[in-house]
C-alpha positions in Angstrom: -12.0 26.0 25.9 -13.7 25.3 22.8 -12.9 22.0 20.5 -11.4 22.5 17.4 -12.8 21.1 14.9 -11.5 18.7 12.1 -12.9 17.2 8.6 -11.7 13.5 7.5 -12.5 12.5 4.2 -12.0 8.4 3.7 -12.7 5.9 6.5 -10.2 3.8 5.6 -7.0 3.2 8.1 -5.7 6.4 7.0 -8.8 8.3 8.4 -10.0 6.1 11.0 -6.5 6.1 13.1 -6.2 9.9 12.6 -10.1 9.9 14.3 -8.3 7.9 16.7 -5.3 10.0 17.2 -6.9 13.3 17.7 -9.9 11.3 20.4 -6.6 9.9 22.1 -5.2 13.6 22.2 -8.6 15.2 23.2 -9.9 18.9 22.4 -11.2 18.2 19.3 -14.4 17.8 17.3 -14.1 15.1 14.6 -16.3 14.5 11.5 -15.3 11.7 9.5 -17.3 11.2 6.0 -17.0 8.3 3.8 -18.6 7.8 0.5 -19.8 3.8 0.8 -21.6 2.3 3.4 -18.9 1.0 5.5 -16.1 1.8 7.2 -12.6 0.0 6.8 -12.4 0.2 2.4 -10.3 -2.5 1.2 -9.6 -3.9 4.6 -13.2 -4.8 5.5 -13.5 -8.8 5.8 -16.0 -9.9 3.5 -16.9 -13.6 2.8 -16.8 -16.4 0.0 -17.6 -19.9 0.1 -17.2 -20.0 3.6 -13.9 -18.1 3.6 -13.2 -14.9 5.3 -11.4 -12.8 2.7 -10.4 -8.6 2.0 -9.5 -6.9 -1.5 -5.8 -7.5 -1.7 -4.3 -9.9 1.5 -4.1 -7.1 4.0 -1.3 -8.5 6.8 0.4 -6.0 8.9 3.6 -5.2 7.7 6.1 -2.7 9.7 9.6 -1.5 10.6 8.1 0.8 13.4 7.3 -1.0 17.3 5.5 2.0 18.1 2.8 1.8 15.5 2.9 -2.1 15.8 2.4 -2.4 19.8 -0.6 0.9 19.1 -2.5 -2.0 16.4 -2.0 -5.2 18.7 -3.5 -3.4 21.4 -6.8 -3.3 19.5 -6.8 -5.8 17.5 -4.4 -8.8 18.7 -2.1 -10.0 15.8 -0.7 -13.6 15.0 3.1 -13.4 14.3 3.7 -14.7 10.7 7.8 -13.9 10.5 7.9 -16.9 7.8 6.0 -16.3 5.2 7.7 -16.8 1.8 6.9 -15.2 -1.7 7.3 -17.3 -4.9 7.7 -16.2 -8.4 6.8 -18.9 -11.5 9.0 -18.1 -14.5 7.7 -19.9 -17.2 10.9 -19.8 -19.0 12.5 -22.0 -17.0 9.1 -24.3 -15.8 10.1 -23.0 -12.0 9.0 -21.2 -9.1 11.7 -19.2 -7.1 11.8 -17.2 -4.1 11.5 -13.2 -4.0 13.2 -11.4 -3.0 15.6 -12.9 -5.6 17.7 -15.7 -3.4 21.1 -17.0 -4.2 20.2 -20.6 -3.0 17.6 -20.6 -6.2 20.1 -18.8 -8.2 22.6 -21.6 -8.4 20.2 -23.6 -9.5 18.8 -22.3 -12.3 19.6 -23.6 -15.9 21.7 -20.3 -17.0 23.5 -19.6 -13.8 26.7 -19.6 -15.8 25.5 -16.5 -17.3 24.3 -15.1 -14.4 27.1 -15.4 -12.4 29.5 -14.0 -15.0 26.5 -11.0 -14.6 26.5 -10.5 -10.8 30.5 -10.4 -11.1 30.1 -7.0 -13.3 27.1 -6.0 -11.5 26.2 -4.5 -7.7 28.0 -1.7 -9.1 27.0 1.3 -6.1 27.9 4.0 -9.0 25.7 2.6 -11.8 22.8 1.6 -9.1 22.8 5.3 -7.8 22.8 7.0 -10.9 20.2 4.8 -12.3 17.6 6.9 -14.2 14.7 4.0 -14.5 13.5 0.6 -12.9 15.1 -1.5 -15.9 18.2 0.3 -15.5 18.7 0.1 -11.3 17.6 -3.8 -12.0 20.2 -4.8 -14.3 23.2 -2.3 -12.6 21.5 -4.8 -9.3 21.5 -8.0 -10.6 22.0 -8.4 -14.4 20.2 -8.8 -17.5 19.4 -12.0 -17.3 17.9 -12.2 -13.9 16.2 -9.0 -14.5 14.5 -10.7 -17.7 13.3 -13.7 -15.5 11.9 -11.9 -12.6 11.2 -8.1 -13.2 11.1 -7.3 -16.8 7.4 -8.5 -17.9 6.0 -8.2 -14.4 6.4 -4.6 -14.1 5.3 -3.9 -17.5 1.8 -5.6 -16.8 1.9 -4.0 -13.5 2.0 -0.8 -14.9 0.4 -0.8 -18.4 4.2 0.0 -19.7 5.6 -1.6 -22.7 8.9 -0.5 -21.2 10.1 -0.3 -17.7 12.2 2.9 -19.1 9.4 4.9 -18.4 9.1 3.8 -14.8 11.3 6.6 -13.4 11.3 6.0 -9.9 11.7 2.6 -8.1 13.1 2.5 -4.4 9.6 0.9 -3.8 10.8 -2.3 -6.5 13.1 -4.2 -4.0 11.2 -5.1 -1.5 14.2 -4.5 1.0 16.8 -6.1 -1.0 17.3 -7.0 -4.6 19.7 -10.0 -4.2 19.7 -12.2 -0.8 21.5 -15.1 0.6 20.4 -17.1 3.6 16.5 -18.0 4.3 14.3 -17.6 1.9 11.6 -15.3 4.2 9.9 -12.1 2.5 10.5 -10.0 4.9 13.9 -9.9 7.5 13.8 -5.9 8.9 9.8 -5.8 9.6 7.3 -6.9 11.8 4.7 -9.4 10.0 1.3 -9.9 11.4 -2.5 -10.8 11.0 -5.1 -10.6 13.0 -6.6 -13.7 15.3 -10.1 -12.8 14.6 -11.7 -14.1 11.2 -12.7 -10.6 10.9 -9.4 -9.4 10.6 -9.1 -5.5 11.0 -13.0 -4.9 11.3 -13.4 -4.4 15.0 -10.6 -1.9 14.7 -12.8 0.8 13.0 -16.1 1.6 15.2 -13.4 1.5 18.0 -11.1 3.8 16.2 -14.0 6.4 15.6 -16.1 5.8 18.9 -15.9 9.6 19.4 -16.5 10.7 15.6 -19.1 11.5 14.0 -19.3 9.3 11.2 -21.2 10.0 8.0 -21.5 7.3 6.1 -22.7 7.2 1.8 -21.5 11.1 2.2 -19.3 12.3 0.2 -18.3 16.6 0.0 -17.5 19.2 -2.3 -14.7 21.8 -1.5 -16.2 25.4 -1.7 -12.7 27.0 -0.8 -10.0 25.2 0.3 -8.2 28.7 1.5 -10.7 29.0 3.7 -11.2 25.3 5.0 -15.0 25.3 3.8 -17.0 22.9 2.4 -20.2 21.4 1.4 -21.9 18.4 3.0 -25.4 17.1 1.7 -26.3 21.2 1.1 -24.9 22.5 4.1 -21.7 24.6 4.1 -19.2 23.6 7.4 -15.9 25.3 8.3 -13.3 23.5 10.2 -10.2 24.3 11.6 -8.3 21.4 9.6 -9.1 19.0 6.8 -7.6 15.7 6.5 -8.0 14.2 2.8 -7.0 10.5 2.5 -8.5 10.6 -1.1 -6.3 11.5 -4.3 -5.3 15.1 -4.1 -6.6 15.4 -7.6 -10.1 13.8 -6.7 -9.6 16.4 -3.7 -9.7 19.4 -5.4 -12.2 18.4 -8.6 -9.3 17.7 -10.8 -8.7 21.3 -11.4 -5.4 20.6 -12.7 -6.3 17.4 -14.5 -6.5 13.9 -13.4 -3.8 11.6 -11.8 -3.2 8.4 -12.9 -3.7 5.5 -11.1 -3.9 1.2 -11.3 -6.9 -0.1 -10.7 -6.9 -3.9 -9.7 -9.8 -6.8 -10.2 -10.0 -9.9 -7.7 -11.2 -13.3 -8.9 -12.0 -15.4 -5.8 -11.6 -19.2 -6.5 -12.0 -22.0 -4.3 -10.0 -25.0 -4.5 -11.2 -28.9 -3.2 -8.7 -29.4 -0.8 -7.3 -28.2 2.4 -4.3 -25.8 1.4 -3.0 -25.5 -2.0 0.8 -23.5 -1.7 3.5 -25.1 -0.4 4.1 -24.8 3.4 5.0 -20.9 4.5 4.0 -19.9 0.9 1.5 -17.2 1.1 1.9 -15.2 -2.5 2.7 -16.9 -5.5 3.6 -14.2 -8.1 3.7 -14.5 -11.9 6.5 -12.8 -14.0 5.3 -13.7 -17.6 2.5 -12.6 -20.3 -0.4 -14.1 -18.0 -2.6 -11.1 -17.2 -2.6 -11.6 -13.7 0.1 -10.4 -11.3 -0.5 -12.6 -8.0 -2.4 -15.4 -6.5 -2.6 -14.8 -2.4 -4.2 -18.3 0.0 -5.9 -16.6 2.3 -6.4 -18.9 4.8 -2.4 -19.0 5.5 -3.3 -15.3 7.0 -6.4 -15.8 8.4 -6.2 -19.8 9.9 -9.0 -20.3 8.6 -10.2 -24.0 9.3 -11.7 -25.9 6.1 -11.1 -28.6 3.7 -11.9 -26.0 1.0 -8.8 -23.2 0.3 -10.0 -19.6 -1.2 -7.5 -17.9 -4.1 -7.6 -14.9 -4.9 -6.2 -13.9 -8.1 -5.4 -10.0 -8.8 -4.9 -8.2 -12.3 -4.0 -5.0 -12.8 -6.9 -2.9 -14.7 -7.7 0.5 -16.0 -11.1 -0.1 -14.9 -11.3 3.4 -13.3 -10.1 2.1 -9.7 -7.6 4.2 -7.5 -5.5 1.1 -5.5 -2.5 2.4 -6.8 -0.7 5.7 -7.6 1.7 5.3 -10.1 5.2 5.2 -9.5 6.1 8.1 -13.0 8.3 11.6 -12.0 5.6 13.5 -14.3 2.8 12.3 -11.9 4.4 13.0 -9.0 5.1 16.4 -10.0 1.4 16.8 -10.8 0.6 15.5 -7.6 3.0 18.0 -6.0 1.2 20.9 -7.7 -2.3 19.9 -5.9 -0.3 20.2 -2.9 0.9 23.6 -3.1 -2.8 24.5 -3.6 -3.1 23.2 -0.3 -2.9 25.4 3.0 -1.9 25.5 6.3 -4.1 23.0 8.6 -4.8 21.0 5.5 -3.3 17.4 5.1 -3.5 14.5 2.3 -2.4 10.9 4.1 -2.7 7.6 2.9 -1.7 5.5 -0.5 -4.0 8.1 -2.7 -3.5 10.9 -0.5 -0.1 10.9 -0.6 0.0 9.9 -4.3 2.7 6.7 -3.1 2.3 3.3 -4.3 4.7 2.1 -1.2 2.4 3.1 1.6 0.8 0.8 3.6 -1.4 -0.1 6.7 1.7 1.1 9.0 2.1 4.3 7.4 -1.1 5.4 7.2 -1.3 5.0 11.1 2.3 6.7 11.7 1.0 9.2 9.2 -1.9 9.9 11.7 0.5 9.8 14.2 2.3 12.3 12.6 -0.8 14.9 12.3 -1.9 14.7 16.1 1.7 15.5 17.3 2.0 18.5 14.8 -1.7 19.5 15.3 -0.6 19.5 19.2 2.7 21.7 18.9 1.0 23.6 16.3 3.2 23.2 13.1 2.7 21.8 10.0 5.7 20.3 8.1 3.9 19.5 5.2 0.4 19.0 3.2 1.8 15.4 3.3 3.3 14.5 6.7 6.1 12.4 7.2 9.5 13.7 5.3 9.8 9.5 3.5 6.1 9.9 1.9 7.0 13.4 0.3 8.2 11.8 -3.0 11.8 11.0 -1.8 13.0 10.3 -5.4 12.3 13.9 -6.3 14.4 15.5 -3.6 
């Protein structure tokens, strides 16, 4: 029987893991095109000052055991369940754990006021009826904690002057708005990072071993209904197309551009073995400074050195596609793009799903869903996985 054909657009985790799932299934001739000169996108390991780093810290975090087992069988991971986030609040000149932890709250100079607000907050009805990020957080933790920890951070993250413009927010609390007990960032997910100093780099050639990979290549969609495209001047048709780029980019912005927030990464080498406190991997900044967070890479990589590499992340409108904006207006436009895509076409990954909350594990999970649907012959949605289909629009 003749193999079916699949085109994958984009060579990051979403694209490469889909190529691998189809190879494991068998019966597919897969072509993957990537506009850059390498696979891996922001997950590719780079080096600065002798230190390995990625564009943004790419630790592997998942609640899905089958996804963890899949990646761990290819790239052995060192578990890091102890890692913590700290947020700097200039008003208090203090660093506090995030997610917001009651151990810190009780030490805050305005705890009496916070306590009064907490007594009347965490109202289930108000939380469930919240229409925007500000209403959600004030209903959850009160106005003072919202002002300290959430307000300014999200304004600079999303380039808004009013957080009431942010009308989706299920991605915001990182699992919980207020917690007691250990200050670990994640209690309900498996957290890990590759043992190897080159991070995930070995994964991508393994995942695409049986795939025709075309680097420095883009395509022009000729007829999406017929699944015909033009690649390097040659017209080709496929049984299925899996796009990992933004739906607007994929369809040449026929309905207009979607909004994205980019990221600028500044790298600084410090003359000390470690900079952050023990177990602290990230520092967040919830004030007027232009950057949102710092990461100490060797906390993840365990690189041995007398110096330490710090990455500073600055939100940007420089044309990058790192973060789809969490606004319903934009999600509705993305849905209009998905409505133009026929059966046999998928749009996956953070950009392809136009969903900020998607991470590496979600990309892999979406690829598993696609493989299963193609095997059974039924497609549920252009964006695979119900939890990735704009849950706050439903």
